[in-house]
LOLO-412091 format. One record per atom (N, C-alpha, C): residue number from 1; residue in three letters; chain; atom name; x, y, z. Coordinates in steps of 0.001 Angstrom, whole numbers, always signed. Layout:
<sites>
<site num="NUM" residuo="Ala" cadena="A" atomo="CA" east="X" north="Y" up="Z"/>
...
</sites>
This chain:
<sites>
<site num="1" residuo="Met" cadena="A" atomo="N" east="-47926" north="+5573" up="+50135"/>
<site num="1" residuo="Met" cadena="A" atomo="CA" east="-48475" north="+5357" up="+48659"/>
<site num="1" residuo="Met" cadena="A" atomo="C" east="-47036" north="+4848" up="+48093"/>
<site num="2" residuo="Ala" cadena="A" atomo="N" east="-47036" north="+3604" up="+47654"/>
<site num="2" residuo="Ala" cadena="A" atomo="CA" east="-45799" north="+2914" up="+46934"/>
<site num="2" residuo="Ala" cadena="A" atomo="C" east="-45754" north="+3287" up="+45395"/>
<site num="3" residuo="Ser" cadena="A" atomo="N" east="-44669" north="+3537" up="+45180"/>
<site num="3" residuo="Ser" cadena="A" atomo="CA" east="-44357" north="+3889" up="+43802"/>
<site num="3" residuo="Ser" cadena="A" atomo="C" east="-42991" north="+3196" up="+43220"/>
<site num="4" residuo="Asn" cadena="A" atomo="N" east="-43155" north="+2683" up="+41944"/>
<site num="4" residuo="Asn" cadena="A" atomo="CA" east="-42116" north="+1963" up="+41456"/>
<site num="4" residuo="Asn" cadena="A" atomo="C" east="-40897" north="+3033" up="+40659"/>
<site num="5" residuo="Glu" cadena="A" atomo="N" east="-41202" north="+4367" up="+40721"/>
<site num="5" residuo="Glu" cadena="A" atomo="CA" east="-40584" north="+5200" up="+39935"/>
<site num="5" residuo="Glu" cadena="A" atomo="C" east="-39154" north="+4996" up="+40210"/>
<site num="6" residuo="Pro" cadena="A" atomo="N" east="-38087" north="+5045" up="+39195"/>
<site num="6" residuo="Pro" cadena="A" atomo="CA" east="-36790" north="+4774" up="+39483"/>
<site num="6" residuo="Pro" cadena="A" atomo="C" east="-36130" north="+5831" up="+40318"/>
<site num="7" residuo="Trp" cadena="A" atomo="N" east="-36663" north="+7273" up="+40067"/>
<site num="7" residuo="Trp" cadena="A" atomo="CA" east="-36192" north="+8269" up="+40569"/>
<site num="7" residuo="Trp" cadena="A" atomo="C" east="-36445" north="+8480" up="+42077"/>
<site num="8" residuo="Ile" cadena="A" atomo="N" east="-37715" north="+7470" up="+42487"/>
<site num="8" residuo="Ile" cadena="A" atomo="CA" east="-37883" north="+7418" up="+44099"/>
<site num="8" residuo="Ile" cadena="A" atomo="C" east="-36679" north="+6883" up="+44894"/>
<site num="9" residuo="Ala" cadena="A" atomo="N" east="-36298" north="+5816" up="+44496"/>
<site num="9" residuo="Ala" cadena="A" atomo="CA" east="-35407" north="+5113" up="+44813"/>
<site num="9" residuo="Ala" cadena="A" atomo="C" east="-34201" north="+5755" up="+45026"/>
<site num="10" residuo="Arg" cadena="A" atomo="N" east="-33999" north="+6413" up="+43838"/>
<site num="10" residuo="Arg" cadena="A" atomo="CA" east="-32316" north="+7382" up="+43947"/>
<site num="10" residuo="Arg" cadena="A" atomo="C" east="-32592" north="+8443" up="+44815"/>
<site num="11" residuo="Ala" cadena="A" atomo="N" east="-33861" north="+9131" up="+44958"/>
<site num="11" residuo="Ala" cadena="A" atomo="CA" east="-33987" north="+10212" up="+45850"/>
<site num="11" residuo="Ala" cadena="A" atomo="C" east="-33886" north="+9529" up="+47297"/>
<site num="12" residuo="Arg" cadena="A" atomo="N" east="-34337" north="+8682" up="+47560"/>
<site num="12" residuo="Arg" cadena="A" atomo="CA" east="-33959" north="+7785" up="+48912"/>
<site num="12" residuo="Arg" cadena="A" atomo="C" east="-32695" north="+7484" up="+49374"/>
<site num="13" residuo="Thr" cadena="A" atomo="N" east="-31957" north="+7111" up="+48269"/>
<site num="13" residuo="Thr" cadena="A" atomo="CA" east="-30825" north="+6681" up="+48349"/>
<site num="13" residuo="Thr" cadena="A" atomo="C" east="-29677" north="+8210" up="+48657"/>
<site num="14" residuo="Met" cadena="A" atomo="N" east="-30182" north="+9169" up="+47818"/>
<site num="14" residuo="Met" cadena="A" atomo="CA" east="-29645" north="+10436" up="+48080"/>
<site num="14" residuo="Met" cadena="A" atomo="C" east="-29756" north="+11023" up="+49350"/>
<site num="15" residuo="Ala" cadena="A" atomo="N" east="-30938" north="+10976" up="+49881"/>
<site num="15" residuo="Ala" cadena="A" atomo="CA" east="-31302" north="+11426" up="+51304"/>
<site num="15" residuo="Ala" cadena="A" atomo="C" east="-30520" north="+10627" up="+52347"/>
<site num="16" residuo="Glu" cadena="A" atomo="N" east="-30447" north="+9419" up="+52224"/>
<site num="16" residuo="Glu" cadena="A" atomo="CA" east="-29496" north="+8357" up="+53029"/>
<site num="16" residuo="Glu" cadena="A" atomo="C" east="-28026" north="+8669" up="+53090"/>
<site num="17" residuo="Val" cadena="A" atomo="N" east="-27534" north="+8827" up="+51968"/>
<site num="17" residuo="Val" cadena="A" atomo="CA" east="-26147" north="+9478" up="+51795"/>
<site num="17" residuo="Val" cadena="A" atomo="C" east="-25832" north="+10924" up="+52362"/>
<site num="18" residuo="Ala" cadena="A" atomo="N" east="-26894" north="+11654" up="+52181"/>
<site num="18" residuo="Ala" cadena="A" atomo="CA" east="-26642" north="+12939" up="+52864"/>
<site num="18" residuo="Ala" cadena="A" atomo="C" east="-27154" north="+12819" up="+54278"/>
<site num="19" residuo="Gly" cadena="A" atomo="N" east="-27248" north="+11630" up="+55200"/>
<site num="19" residuo="Gly" cadena="A" atomo="CA" east="-27261" north="+11645" up="+56496"/>
<site num="19" residuo="Gly" cadena="A" atomo="C" east="-28742" north="+11872" up="+56897"/>
<site num="20" residuo="His" cadena="A" atomo="N" east="-29772" north="+11746" up="+56194"/>
<site num="20" residuo="His" cadena="A" atomo="CA" east="-31026" north="+11799" up="+56327"/>
<site num="20" residuo="His" cadena="A" atomo="C" east="-31911" north="+10582" up="+56513"/>
<site num="21" residuo="Asp" cadena="A" atomo="N" east="-32998" north="+10668" up="+57240"/>
<site num="21" residuo="Asp" cadena="A" atomo="CA" east="-33981" north="+9463" up="+57327"/>
<site num="21" residuo="Asp" cadena="A" atomo="C" east="-34687" north="+9863" up="+56194"/>
<site num="22" residuo="Pro" cadena="A" atomo="N" east="-34974" north="+8895" up="+55037"/>
<site num="22" residuo="Pro" cadena="A" atomo="CA" east="-35650" north="+9498" up="+54077"/>
<site num="22" residuo="Pro" cadena="A" atomo="C" east="-37120" north="+9461" up="+54347"/>
<site num="23" residuo="Asp" cadena="A" atomo="N" east="-37649" north="+8541" up="+55210"/>
<site num="23" residuo="Asp" cadena="A" atomo="CA" east="-39098" north="+8949" up="+55648"/>
<site num="23" residuo="Asp" cadena="A" atomo="C" east="-39680" north="+9944" up="+56696"/>
<site num="24" residuo="Ala" cadena="A" atomo="N" east="-38431" north="+10551" up="+57468"/>
<site num="24" residuo="Ala" cadena="A" atomo="CA" east="-38629" north="+11656" up="+58127"/>
<site num="24" residuo="Ala" cadena="A" atomo="C" east="-39347" north="+12748" up="+57425"/>
<site num="25" residuo="Arg" cadena="A" atomo="N" east="-40130" north="+13434" up="+58469"/>
<site num="25" residuo="Arg" cadena="A" atomo="CA" east="-41216" north="+14474" up="+57728"/>
<site num="25" residuo="Arg" cadena="A" atomo="C" east="-40222" north="+15738" up="+57744"/>
<site num="26" residuo="Ile" cadena="A" atomo="N" east="-40228" north="+16634" up="+56808"/>
<site num="26" residuo="Ile" cadena="A" atomo="CA" east="-39825" north="+17820" up="+56782"/>
<site num="26" residuo="Ile" cadena="A" atomo="C" east="-40649" north="+18783" up="+56326"/>
<site num="27" residuo="Ala" cadena="A" atomo="N" east="-40417" north="+20007" up="+56506"/>
<site num="27" residuo="Ala" cadena="A" atomo="CA" east="-41541" north="+21171" up="+55993"/>
<site num="27" residuo="Ala" cadena="A" atomo="C" east="-40901" north="+21586" up="+54586"/>
<site num="28" residuo="Gly" cadena="A" atomo="N" east="-41933" north="+21537" up="+53695"/>
<site num="28" residuo="Gly" cadena="A" atomo="CA" east="-41986" north="+21772" up="+52202"/>
<site num="28" residuo="Gly" cadena="A" atomo="C" east="-42278" north="+23158" up="+51856"/>
<site num="29" residuo="Pro" cadena="A" atomo="N" east="-42620" north="+23253" up="+50904"/>
<site num="29" residuo="Pro" cadena="A" atomo="CA" east="-43164" north="+24528" up="+50027"/>
<site num="29" residuo="Pro" cadena="A" atomo="C" east="-44498" north="+24875" up="+50946"/>
<site num="30" residuo="Gly" cadena="A" atomo="N" east="-44718" north="+25951" up="+51587"/>
<site num="30" residuo="Gly" cadena="A" atomo="CA" east="-45944" north="+26445" up="+51991"/>
<site num="30" residuo="Gly" cadena="A" atomo="C" east="-46028" north="+25912" up="+53496"/>
<site num="31" residuo="Gly" cadena="A" atomo="N" east="-45030" north="+25109" up="+54313"/>
<site num="31" residuo="Gly" cadena="A" atomo="CA" east="-44869" north="+24604" up="+55369"/>
<site num="31" residuo="Gly" cadena="A" atomo="C" east="-45705" north="+23399" up="+55471"/>
<site num="32" residuo="Lys" cadena="A" atomo="N" east="-46109" north="+22705" up="+54355"/>
<site num="32" residuo="Lys" cadena="A" atomo="CA" east="-46531" north="+21305" up="+54229"/>
<site num="32" residuo="Lys" cadena="A" atomo="C" east="-45588" north="+20435" up="+54548"/>
<site num="33" residuo="Leu" cadena="A" atomo="N" east="-45903" north="+19435" up="+55304"/>
<site num="33" residuo="Leu" cadena="A" atomo="CA" east="-44928" north="+18257" up="+55526"/>
<site num="33" residuo="Leu" cadena="A" atomo="C" east="-44843" north="+17412" up="+54429"/>
<site num="34" residuo="Met" cadena="A" atomo="N" east="-43463" north="+16801" up="+54224"/>
<site num="34" residuo="Met" cadena="A" atomo="CA" east="-43186" north="+15836" up="+53136"/>
<site num="34" residuo="Met" cadena="A" atomo="C" east="-41995" north="+14880" up="+53477"/>
<site num="35" residuo="Pro" cadena="A" atomo="N" east="-41762" north="+13794" up="+53043"/>
<site num="35" residuo="Pro" cadena="A" atomo="CA" east="-40776" north="+12992" up="+53503"/>
<site num="35" residuo="Pro" cadena="A" atomo="C" east="-39433" north="+13628" up="+52677"/>
<site num="36" residuo="Ala" cadena="A" atomo="N" east="-38441" north="+13483" up="+53781"/>
<site num="36" residuo="Ala" cadena="A" atomo="CA" east="-37168" north="+14006" up="+53370"/>
<site num="36" residuo="Ala" cadena="A" atomo="C" east="-36739" north="+13507" up="+52066"/>
<site num="37" residuo="Trp" cadena="A" atomo="N" east="-36986" north="+12624" up="+51405"/>
<site num="37" residuo="Trp" cadena="A" atomo="CA" east="-36633" north="+11931" up="+50104"/>
<site num="37" residuo="Trp" cadena="A" atomo="C" east="-36992" north="+12969" up="+49325"/>
<site num="38" residuo="Ser" cadena="A" atomo="N" east="-38213" north="+13649" up="+49384"/>
<site num="38" residuo="Ser" cadena="A" atomo="CA" east="-38725" north="+14422" up="+48122"/>
<site num="38" residuo="Ser" cadena="A" atomo="C" east="-37902" north="+15634" up="+48152"/>
<site num="39" residuo="Ala" cadena="A" atomo="N" east="-36943" north="+15985" up="+49020"/>
<site num="39" residuo="Ala" cadena="A" atomo="CA" east="-36295" north="+17152" up="+48562"/>
<site num="39" residuo="Ala" cadena="A" atomo="C" east="-35238" north="+16923" up="+47840"/>
<site num="40" residuo="Phe" cadena="A" atomo="N" east="-35133" north="+15541" up="+47571"/>
<site num="40" residuo="Phe" cadena="A" atomo="CA" east="-33872" north="+15295" up="+46626"/>
<site num="40" residuo="Phe" cadena="A" atomo="C" east="-34700" north="+14685" up="+45133"/>
<site num="41" residuo="Arg" cadena="A" atomo="N" east="-35701" north="+14987" up="+45186"/>
<site num="41" residuo="Arg" cadena="A" atomo="CA" east="-36817" north="+14623" up="+43682"/>
<site num="41" residuo="Arg" cadena="A" atomo="C" east="-35767" north="+15231" up="+42378"/>
<site num="42" residuo="Ala" cadena="A" atomo="N" east="-35552" north="+16493" up="+42457"/>
<site num="42" residuo="Ala" cadena="A" atomo="CA" east="-35050" north="+17110" up="+41377"/>
<site num="42" residuo="Ala" cadena="A" atomo="C" east="-33565" north="+16822" up="+40924"/>
<site num="43" residuo="Ala" cadena="A" atomo="N" east="-32743" north="+16470" up="+41929"/>
<site num="43" residuo="Ala" cadena="A" atomo="CA" east="-31565" north="+16105" up="+41643"/>
<site num="43" residuo="Ala" cadena="A" atomo="C" east="-31429" north="+14527" up="+41394"/>
<site num="44" residuo="Ala" cadena="A" atomo="N" east="-32307" north="+13643" up="+41860"/>
<site num="44" residuo="Ala" cadena="A" atomo="CA" east="-32532" north="+12416" up="+41343"/>
<site num="44" residuo="Ala" cadena="A" atomo="C" east="-33080" north="+12155" up="+39846"/>
<site num="45" residuo="Met" cadena="A" atomo="N" east="-33807" north="+12951" up="+39409"/>
<site num="45" residuo="Met" cadena="A" atomo="CA" east="-34549" north="+12934" up="+38231"/>
<site num="45" residuo="Met" cadena="A" atomo="C" east="-33341" north="+13435" up="+37119"/>
<site num="46" residuo="Ala" cadena="A" atomo="N" east="-32800" north="+14505" up="+37823"/>
<site num="46" residuo="Ala" cadena="A" atomo="CA" east="-31599" north="+14857" up="+36775"/>
<site num="46" residuo="Ala" cadena="A" atomo="C" east="-30332" north="+14099" up="+36598"/>
<site num="47" residuo="Ala" cadena="A" atomo="N" east="-29947" north="+13167" up="+37707"/>
<site num="47" residuo="Ala" cadena="A" atomo="CA" east="-29126" north="+12101" up="+37822"/>
<site num="47" residuo="Ala" cadena="A" atomo="C" east="-29378" north="+11275" up="+36721"/>
<site num="48" residuo="Leu" cadena="A" atomo="N" east="-30726" north="+10926" up="+36900"/>
<site num="48" residuo="Leu" cadena="A" atomo="CA" east="-31314" north="+9532" up="+35871"/>
<site num="48" residuo="Leu" cadena="A" atomo="C" east="-31097" north="+10118" up="+34521"/>
<site num="49" residuo="Lys" cadena="A" atomo="N" east="-31500" north="+11370" up="+34131"/>
<site num="49" residuo="Lys" cadena="A" atomo="CA" east="-31607" north="+11712" up="+32974"/>
<site num="49" residuo="Lys" cadena="A" atomo="C" east="-30531" north="+11867" up="+32245"/>
<site num="50" residuo="Ala" cadena="A" atomo="N" east="-29400" north="+12264" up="+33048"/>
<site num="50" residuo="Ala" cadena="A" atomo="CA" east="-28028" north="+12632" up="+32844"/>
<site num="50" residuo="Ala" cadena="A" atomo="C" east="-27612" north="+10968" up="+32465"/>
<site num="51" residuo="Glu" cadena="A" atomo="N" east="-27617" north="+10144" up="+33190"/>
<site num="51" residuo="Glu" cadena="A" atomo="CA" east="-27360" north="+8788" up="+32831"/>
<site num="51" residuo="Glu" cadena="A" atomo="C" east="-28005" north="+8228" up="+31529"/>
<site num="52" residuo="Ala" cadena="A" atomo="N" east="-29208" north="+8476" up="+31255"/>
<site num="52" residuo="Ala" cadena="A" atomo="CA" east="-29826" north="+7969" up="+30147"/>
<site num="52" residuo="Ala" cadena="A" atomo="C" east="-29341" north="+8604" up="+28933"/>
<site num="53" residuo="Asp" cadena="A" atomo="N" east="-29059" north="+9995" up="+29066"/>
<site num="53" residuo="Asp" cadena="A" atomo="CA" east="-28648" north="+10493" up="+27696"/>
<site num="53" residuo="Asp" cadena="A" atomo="C" east="-27044" north="+10130" up="+27544"/>
<site num="54" residuo="Ala" cadena="A" atomo="N" east="-26056" north="+9992" up="+28535"/>
<site num="54" residuo="Ala" cadena="A" atomo="CA" east="-24771" north="+9498" up="+28317"/>
<site num="54" residuo="Ala" cadena="A" atomo="C" east="-25037" north="+8083" up="+27833"/>
<site num="55" residuo="Ala" cadena="A" atomo="N" east="-25867" north="+7192" up="+28110"/>
<site num="55" residuo="Ala" cadena="A" atomo="CA" east="-26170" north="+5747" up="+27226"/>
<site num="55" residuo="Ala" cadena="A" atomo="C" east="-26496" north="+5849" up="+26069"/>
<site num="56" residuo="Ala" cadena="A" atomo="N" east="-27433" north="+7172" up="+25851"/>
<site num="56" residuo="Ala" cadena="A" atomo="CA" east="-27799" north="+7109" up="+24452"/>
<site num="56" residuo="Ala" cadena="A" atomo="C" east="-26605" north="+7647" up="+23605"/>
<site num="57" residuo="Arg" cadena="A" atomo="N" east="-25755" north="+8358" up="+23990"/>
<site num="57" residuo="Arg" cadena="A" atomo="CA" east="-24381" north="+8824" up="+23255"/>
<site num="57" residuo="Arg" cadena="A" atomo="C" east="-23266" north="+7790" up="+23136"/>
<site num="58" residuo="Ala" cadena="A" atomo="N" east="-23321" north="+7068" up="+23887"/>
<site num="58" residuo="Ala" cadena="A" atomo="CA" east="-22336" north="+5692" up="+24058"/>
<site num="58" residuo="Ala" cadena="A" atomo="C" east="-22324" north="+5401" up="+22539"/>
<site num="59" residuo="Pro" cadena="A" atomo="N" east="-20895" north="+5284" up="+21762"/>
<site num="59" residuo="Pro" cadena="A" atomo="CA" east="-20996" north="+4812" up="+20533"/>
<site num="59" residuo="Pro" cadena="A" atomo="C" east="-21021" north="+3211" up="+20617"/>
<site num="60" residuo="Ile" cadena="A" atomo="N" east="-22008" north="+2967" up="+19470"/>
<site num="60" residuo="Ile" cadena="A" atomo="CA" east="-22051" north="+1608" up="+19290"/>
<site num="60" residuo="Ile" cadena="A" atomo="C" east="-21212" north="+1179" up="+18329"/>
<site num="61" residuo="Ile" cadena="A" atomo="N" east="-20546" north="+113" up="+18479"/>
<site num="61" residuo="Ile" cadena="A" atomo="CA" east="-19522" north="-361" up="+17622"/>
<site num="61" residuo="Ile" cadena="A" atomo="C" east="-20047" north="-1683" up="+16814"/>
<site num="62" residuo="Pro" cadena="A" atomo="N" east="-20233" north="-1586" up="+15601"/>
<site num="62" residuo="Pro" cadena="A" atomo="CA" east="-20982" north="-2624" up="+14978"/>
<site num="62" residuo="Pro" cadena="A" atomo="C" east="-19799" north="-3959" up="+14969"/>
<site num="63" residuo="Pro" cadena="A" atomo="N" east="-20467" north="-4990" up="+14847"/>
<site num="63" residuo="Pro" cadena="A" atomo="CA" east="-19391" north="-6319" up="+14724"/>
<site num="63" residuo="Pro" cadena="A" atomo="C" east="-18612" north="-6136" up="+13433"/>
<site num="64" residuo="Gln" cadena="A" atomo="N" east="-17722" north="-6942" up="+13480"/>
<site num="64" residuo="Gln" cadena="A" atomo="CA" east="-16862" north="-6976" up="+12218"/>
<site num="64" residuo="Gln" cadena="A" atomo="C" east="-17468" north="-7845" up="+11389"/>
<site num="65" residuo="Ala" cadena="A" atomo="N" east="-17216" north="-7176" up="+10180"/>
<site num="65" residuo="Ala" cadena="A" atomo="CA" east="-17941" north="-7620" up="+9019"/>
<site num="65" residuo="Ala" cadena="A" atomo="C" east="-17335" north="-9311" up="+8779"/>
<site num="66" residuo="Pro" cadena="A" atomo="N" east="-18487" north="-10281" up="+8385"/>
<site num="66" residuo="Pro" cadena="A" atomo="CA" east="-18214" north="-11598" up="+8520"/>
<site num="66" residuo="Pro" cadena="A" atomo="C" east="-16766" north="-12077" up="+7553"/>
<site num="67" residuo="Glu" cadena="A" atomo="N" east="-16666" north="-11400" up="+6335"/>
<site num="67" residuo="Glu" cadena="A" atomo="CA" east="-15699" north="-11782" up="+5608"/>
<site num="67" residuo="Glu" cadena="A" atomo="C" east="-14188" north="-11106" up="+6173"/>
<site num="68" residuo="Phe" cadena="A" atomo="N" east="-14291" north="-10586" up="+7415"/>
<site num="68" residuo="Phe" cadena="A" atomo="CA" east="-13082" north="-10214" up="+7961"/>
<site num="68" residuo="Phe" cadena="A" atomo="C" east="-12782" north="-10752" up="+9444"/>
<site num="69" residuo="Gln" cadena="A" atomo="N" east="-13645" north="-11506" up="+9609"/>
<site num="69" residuo="Gln" cadena="A" atomo="CA" east="-13551" north="-12267" up="+10957"/>
<site num="69" residuo="Gln" cadena="A" atomo="C" east="-12651" north="-13160" up="+10803"/>
<site num="70" residuo="Gly" cadena="A" atomo="N" east="-11843" north="-13346" up="+11536"/>
<site num="70" residuo="Gly" cadena="A" atomo="CA" east="-10710" north="-14557" up="+11801"/>
<site num="70" residuo="Gly" cadena="A" atomo="C" east="-9709" north="-14269" up="+10644"/>
<site num="71" residuo="Ser" cadena="A" atomo="N" east="-9493" north="-12934" up="+10093"/>
<site num="71" residuo="Ser" cadena="A" atomo="CA" east="-8430" north="-12569" up="+9186"/>
<site num="71" residuo="Ser" cadena="A" atomo="C" east="-6848" north="-12892" up="+9668"/>
<site num="72" residuo="Pro" cadena="A" atomo="N" east="-5900" north="-13391" up="+8719"/>
<site num="72" residuo="Pro" cadena="A" atomo="CA" east="-4779" north="-13499" up="+9169"/>
<site num="72" residuo="Pro" cadena="A" atomo="C" east="-4402" north="-12434" up="+10007"/>
<site num="73" residuo="Leu" cadena="A" atomo="N" east="-3476" north="-12727" up="+11157"/>
<site num="73" residuo="Leu" cadena="A" atomo="CA" east="-2820" north="-11531" up="+11815"/>
<site num="73" residuo="Leu" cadena="A" atomo="C" east="-1414" north="-11693" up="+11508"/>
<site num="74" residuo="Lys" cadena="A" atomo="N" east="-586" north="-10700" up="+11364"/>
<site num="74" residuo="Lys" cadena="A" atomo="CA" east="+522" north="-10245" up="+10853"/>
<site num="74" residuo="Lys" cadena="A" atomo="C" east="+1379" north="-9997" up="+12164"/>
<site num="75" residuo="Val" cadena="A" atomo="N" east="+2203" north="-10677" up="+12663"/>
<site num="75" residuo="Val" cadena="A" atomo="CA" east="+2742" north="-10243" up="+13923"/>
<site num="75" residuo="Val" cadena="A" atomo="C" east="+4172" north="-9872" up="+13743"/>
<site num="76" residuo="Ile" cadena="A" atomo="N" east="+4608" north="-8717" up="+14334"/>
<site num="76" residuo="Ile" cadena="A" atomo="CA" east="+6152" north="-8194" up="+13839"/>
<site num="76" residuo="Ile" cadena="A" atomo="C" east="+6904" north="-8312" up="+15410"/>
<site num="77" residuo="Gly" cadena="A" atomo="N" east="+7812" north="-8860" up="+15364"/>
<site num="77" residuo="Gly" cadena="A" atomo="CA" east="+8466" north="-8933" up="+16657"/>
<site num="77" residuo="Gly" cadena="A" atomo="C" east="+7918" north="-9915" up="+17425"/>
<site num="78" residuo="Glu" cadena="A" atomo="N" east="+8485" north="-10242" up="+18560"/>
<site num="78" residuo="Glu" cadena="A" atomo="CA" east="+8330" north="-10988" up="+19798"/>
<site num="78" residuo="Glu" cadena="A" atomo="C" east="+6928" north="-10630" up="+20837"/>
<site num="79" residuo="His" cadena="A" atomo="N" east="+5829" north="-11522" up="+20906"/>
<site num="79" residuo="His" cadena="A" atomo="CA" east="+5059" north="-11069" up="+21870"/>
<site num="79" residuo="His" cadena="A" atomo="C" east="+4593" north="-12278" up="+22456"/>
<site num="80" residuo="Asp" cadena="A" atomo="N" east="+4011" north="-11574" up="+23809"/>
<site num="80" residuo="Asp" cadena="A" atomo="CA" east="+3248" north="-12766" up="+24554"/>
<site num="80" residuo="Asp" cadena="A" atomo="C" east="+2538" north="-13572" up="+23838"/>
<site num="81" residuo="Pro" cadena="A" atomo="N" east="+2195" north="-14946" up="+23936"/>
<site num="81" residuo="Pro" cadena="A" atomo="CA" east="+1233" north="-15862" up="+23516"/>
<site num="81" residuo="Pro" cadena="A" atomo="C" east="-312" north="-15207" up="+23751"/>
<site num="82" residuo="Asn" cadena="A" atomo="N" east="-207" north="-14701" up="+25168"/>
<site num="82" residuo="Asn" cadena="A" atomo="CA" east="-1716" north="-14368" up="+25290"/>
<site num="82" residuo="Asn" cadena="A" atomo="C" east="-2205" north="-13036" up="+24678"/>
<site num="83" residuo="Thr" cadena="A" atomo="N" east="-933" north="-12192" up="+24052"/>
<site num="83" residuo="Thr" cadena="A" atomo="CA" east="-1314" north="-11141" up="+23444"/>
<site num="83" residuo="Thr" cadena="A" atomo="C" east="-1966" north="-11494" up="+21977"/>
<site num="84" residuo="Ile" cadena="A" atomo="N" east="-1322" north="-12368" up="+21423"/>
<site num="84" residuo="Ile" cadena="A" atomo="CA" east="-1525" north="-12642" up="+20057"/>
<site num="84" residuo="Ile" cadena="A" atomo="C" east="-2929" north="-13591" up="+20460"/>
<site num="85" residuo="Ala" cadena="A" atomo="N" east="-3266" north="-14338" up="+21355"/>
<site num="85" residuo="Ala" cadena="A" atomo="CA" east="-4496" north="-14956" up="+21356"/>
<site num="85" residuo="Ala" cadena="A" atomo="C" east="-5601" north="-13873" up="+21548"/>
<site num="86" residuo="Gln" cadena="A" atomo="N" east="-5420" north="-12972" up="+22372"/>
<site num="86" residuo="Gln" cadena="A" atomo="CA" east="-6476" north="-11794" up="+22510"/>
<site num="86" residuo="Gln" cadena="A" atomo="C" east="-6666" north="-11058" up="+21190"/>
<site num="87" residuo="Met" cadena="A" atomo="N" east="-5831" north="-10705" up="+20449"/>
<site num="87" residuo="Met" cadena="A" atomo="CA" east="-5940" north="-9920" up="+19454"/>
<site num="87" residuo="Met" cadena="A" atomo="C" east="-6658" north="-10831" up="+18324"/>
<site num="88" residuo="Gln" cadena="A" atomo="N" east="-6404" north="-12300" up="+18044"/>
<site num="88" residuo="Gln" cadena="A" atomo="CA" east="-7183" north="-13449" up="+17476"/>
<site num="88" residuo="Gln" cadena="A" atomo="C" east="-8697" north="-13124" up="+17714"/>
<site num="89" residuo="Thr" cadena="A" atomo="N" east="-8777" north="-13216" up="+18977"/>
<site num="89" residuo="Thr" cadena="A" atomo="CA" east="-10031" north="-13113" up="+19443"/>
<site num="89" residuo="Thr" cadena="A" atomo="C" east="-10768" north="-11978" up="+18972"/>
<site num="90" residuo="Cys" cadena="A" atomo="N" east="-10250" north="-10791" up="+19303"/>
<site num="90" residuo="Cys" cadena="A" atomo="CA" east="-10781" north="-9575" up="+18634"/>
<site num="90" residuo="Cys" cadena="A" atomo="C" east="-10980" north="-9567" up="+17224"/>
<site num="91" residuo="Met" cadena="A" atomo="N" east="-10228" north="-10199" up="+16517"/>
<site num="91" residuo="Met" cadena="A" atomo="CA" east="-10526" north="-10287" up="+15052"/>
<site num="91" residuo="Met" cadena="A" atomo="C" east="-11617" north="-11033" up="+14743"/>
<site num="92" residuo="Gly" cadena="A" atomo="N" east="-11856" north="-12003" up="+15694"/>
<site num="92" residuo="Gly" cadena="A" atomo="CA" east="-12983" north="-12857" up="+15414"/>
<site num="92" residuo="Gly" cadena="A" atomo="C" east="-14398" north="-12309" up="+15789"/>
<site num="93" residuo="Val" cadena="A" atomo="N" east="-14262" north="-11277" up="+16526"/>
<site num="93" residuo="Val" cadena="A" atomo="CA" east="-15621" north="-10641" up="+16772"/>
<site num="93" residuo="Val" cadena="A" atomo="C" east="-16223" north="-9838" up="+15680"/>
</sites>
């Protein structure tokens, strides 16, 4: 039975990285045979949840207010022209 659940793909990859054939049959709870990748199910689900949680906590920086975009840049000292151009680009965002 095929499924497009992302954790299944992650579990299959985890099984391969661990040196197992993901489709090999192993004994599961109660002695019932199951594919080797299913032994990595909980770890795959936890990894995907951790990634989603981290993405949700990532700071979202709002764009520069329009009135401040392209503001004049006061440069003190000597700097590489590329550095100044990069700062002007940042100020325009």
